C-alpha positions as CSV (number, residue, x, y, z in Angstrom):
1,M,-12.2,-29.7,1.2
2,S,-13.9,-33.2,2.0
3,E,-16.6,-34.3,0.1
4,S,-19.7,-35.0,1.6
5,L,-20.9,-38.1,3.0
6,F,-24.4,-38.2,1.3
7,L,-25.5,-37.5,-2.0
8,S,-28.9,-35.9,-3.6
9,E,-30.8,-38.2,-5.6
10,E,-30.1,-36.1,-8.7
11,Q,-25.8,-36.8,-7.6
12,A,-26.4,-40.4,-6.9
13,A,-28.1,-41.0,-10.4
14,R,-25.3,-39.2,-11.9
15,L,-22.8,-41.5,-10.5
16,L,-24.7,-44.4,-11.3
17,G,-25.5,-43.0,-14.9
18,V,-29.1,-43.5,-14.8
19,H,-32.4,-40.9,-14.2
20,R,-33.4,-39.8,-11.1
21,T,-36.2,-41.7,-12.0
22,T,-35.0,-45.0,-12.7
23,L,-32.7,-44.6,-9.3
24,R,-36.0,-43.5,-7.0
25,R,-38.2,-46.5,-9.1
26,S,-35.3,-49.3,-8.3
27,V,-35.0,-48.0,-4.7
28,D,-38.3,-48.3,-3.9
29,A,-38.8,-51.9,-5.5
30,G,-36.3,-53.1,-3.5
31,L,-34.1,-53.8,-6.5
32,L,-30.9,-51.6,-5.1
33,P,-29.3,-52.2,-2.1
34,L,-29.5,-48.6,-1.3
35,H,-31.1,-47.1,1.9
36,P,-32.2,-43.7,1.4
37,I,-32.4,-41.0,4.1
38,F,-35.7,-38.9,3.9
39,V,-35.1,-35.4,4.5
40,T,-38.5,-35.0,3.8
41,P,-41.7,-37.0,2.4
42,H,-39.8,-36.1,-1.3
43,L,-36.5,-35.4,-0.8
44,R,-34.1,-37.8,-0.3
45,R,-30.3,-38.5,0.6
46,F,-28.0,-41.4,-0.3
47,R,-24.9,-42.5,1.7
48,R,-21.9,-41.8,-0.6
49,D,-20.1,-45.3,-0.3
50,E,-23.4,-47.0,-0.8
51,V,-23.7,-45.4,-3.9
52,E,-20.0,-45.7,-4.8
53,S,-19.7,-49.4,-4.3
54,L,-22.3,-49.8,-6.9
55,R,-20.9,-47.8,-10.0
56,G,-20.4,-50.1,-13.0
57,T,-23.1,-52.4,-11.9
58,P,-26.0,-52.2,-14.2
59,V,-29.2,-50.6,-12.9
60,P,-32.6,-52.7,-12.9
61,G,-35.0,-50.9,-14.9
62,S,-32.6,-48.8,-16.6
63,A,-31.8,-48.7,-20.6
64,A,-28.4,-50.1,-20.0
65,S,-29.3,-52.9,-17.7
66,G,-31.2,-54.5,-20.8
67,S,-34.9,-54.8,-19.2
68,S,-37.4,-54.4,-21.4
69,G,-40.2,-54.0,-18.6
70,R,-41.3,-50.7,-17.0
71,G,-38.8,-48.1,-16.0
72,A,-36.9,-49.0,-19.0
73,T,-36.8,-45.4,-20.3
74,V,-33.7,-43.6,-18.9
75,K,-35.1,-40.2,-20.0
76,G,-38.5,-38.7,-21.1
77,R,-41.5,-37.3,-19.8
78,G,-45.0,-37.7,-20.7
79,R,-44.8,-41.8,-20.8
80,G,-47.9,-42.9,-22.9
81,R,-48.8,-40.1,-24.6
82,S,-48.0,-39.6,-28.2
């Protein structure tokens, strides 16, 4: 069976080694050269070839990229709460 040409947000984030929120924020800010396909206003798909071309590249805003700005937290909920 062949692989799908498109990946869900979760699958794309897993391939890049980041949380899906980090992926979404980086794409929305134009920091990643990915072009999501909006299935619905909240459901996105990414081209597999675009995502695979970025493997091994630090994702801006992720903990792995060394960023200390907004979005540096790869996982977590309730930002700003104790």
